N, C-alpha and C positions, 0 to 999 in steps of 0.2 A: 742654731737656726730654727725658726718656727717650722712646725710640722707641715703647715699648709704649703710652704715654698716648694718642698720636694714633691708633694701631691699635684700641685699646679703644673710643675715641669713635666711630670709623667703624663698628666692629662693632655697637655699640649702636644707632646711628642707622639703619643699613641693616637691622638686625633688625626694626624697626618696619615698614618697607616690605615685608620678606619675610613677616612674619606677616600683614600685610593681604592679601597675594596668597594665601597658603595658606588663610586664612579663607574665601575665596570658592569653594574647591573643594567641589562638592556630593558628599556621601557617596553619593548615589544614582547618581552617574556615574563612580565610581572606575575602572570597567573601560573607559571610553570612551577611544579614541585617534583622532587625526586621520588616521592612515595606518597601514597594516599593519607598517611598519618602525618606527613611533614607539612610545615608551613609553606606557603608559596614563596617564591624568591622575593616578590614584592612585599609581602607581609614581613618576612624576615628582615629585609633591609630597612623597612620603615621601623620596625622594632629596635633595631641597632641604633638608628638615627634618634630615637626617642629615649634611649637608656641614659643619656646624661642628666635627664630630669631627676634621676635618683640622688644626685649631689644635693639638690635643694630639699628633697624629701627627707634626707638623713640629717642634714645640717640645720635646716630651719625648724624642725619640730622634734620632740623628744621620743615620739614613737610613730609607727605606721601600722594601720589596722587593715588587713585584707578584707575583713568583714564589711567595712564601710567604704573602702576605696572605690573610686570610680576610674577606670582605665579607658583610654581611647584606643580601641583596637582597630582603627581604620588602616587601610593601606593607601599610601599616597598614589596619585594617578600617574606619576611618571618619575624618572630618576632625578630630574632637576628639582622636583617638589621634595623628594626624599633628602637630597643634599641640603635644601633650604631648611628643612626641619632640623637636620643634624647640626647645621651652622648655628641655628637659633638656640637649640638646646645646649650645645657646647659653649656658646657665649654666656648663657645663664649659669651653667656650671662653673665656669671660670670665675665669674663675678662672685658667686656665693662662696666658692672655695678660697678665693683671695682675701675675702672679708672674715674668714673663720679663724678664731683664735685657738691657741693650743688648748685652753680651757674647754672650749666647745668641742674640739675634736677628740679630747680625752673623756668627755662626759658620756655616760651610758645611753644608748639608743635602743629601743625595744621594737622588735617586729612581732606582731600579734595577728591572730584571726579571732576576733571577739575576745572571750575570756582566756583563750589558749595562748600562752606566750611561746612563740616559736624560737626566739632568739634574742638574747640581750648581750650586748658587748659595746665597748667604746665606739663612738662614731667612726673614728679612723679605720677601725677593723671592718665595720659595716660598709665603709666606702670601698674597701678593697673587695669585699664579697659581692655587694649588690651593684656597684658602679663599674669599677675596673674590670674585675674577673668576669662579670656578666657580659660585658662588651667583648672581651677576648674570646670567650666561649662561642658566642653567636657569630663573631667574625671568622672564627675557624670554620663553622658550619657554612658560612657564606662562601668561603674559599673552595669548599667541596662542591657546593652548587655550581659555582662558575666553572670548575674543572669538568663537572659532568655536562655542562652546556658547551664545552670546548672554547671557553672564553679564557683568554690569557690571565693568569692569576698574578697580581702584582707581588713583588717581594716585600716582606715585612722587616726582616732584620738581616737583610742581604738579598741577593737576587733569587728569584724563584726559578723553577725549571723552565719557565716561559721567557725568562730574561737571559741576556748574554752573561756568561760567567766572567767574573773579574778575578784575574789572577795576580 
């Protein structure tokens, strides 16, 4: 089985969970943050929605340079716009991943900051680190933000404490 098939399946399945989490973010609270050093909930949700862009960054080029990269650090104006961004980025990620060959996914990809090489590994490893795991990390943060706002947290791999228990 080509490597990309399993990665596409995981991406699509986890996108369901990610979308459920973003849907709970209240537009009226986008400026709320749990601590002065924390991102606002709106910025965090927008960041999560934008993260599938890493699939293209990793698959389409042989390296990524933080020294020359330009990131859009905007916060979308409402939850619907955040979901729209997520759906767009997800669609792009699925398309680029479906087209990726095993040869491409096994090729080395480099993360650098100017002359400093931060990391080199096969693209499939970097997809795990910078695309999948990055989303999971921030999605967990978002679940805590929701809990602190007393918003029901959706279950990810079974019911959450806010959902009926299935026996």
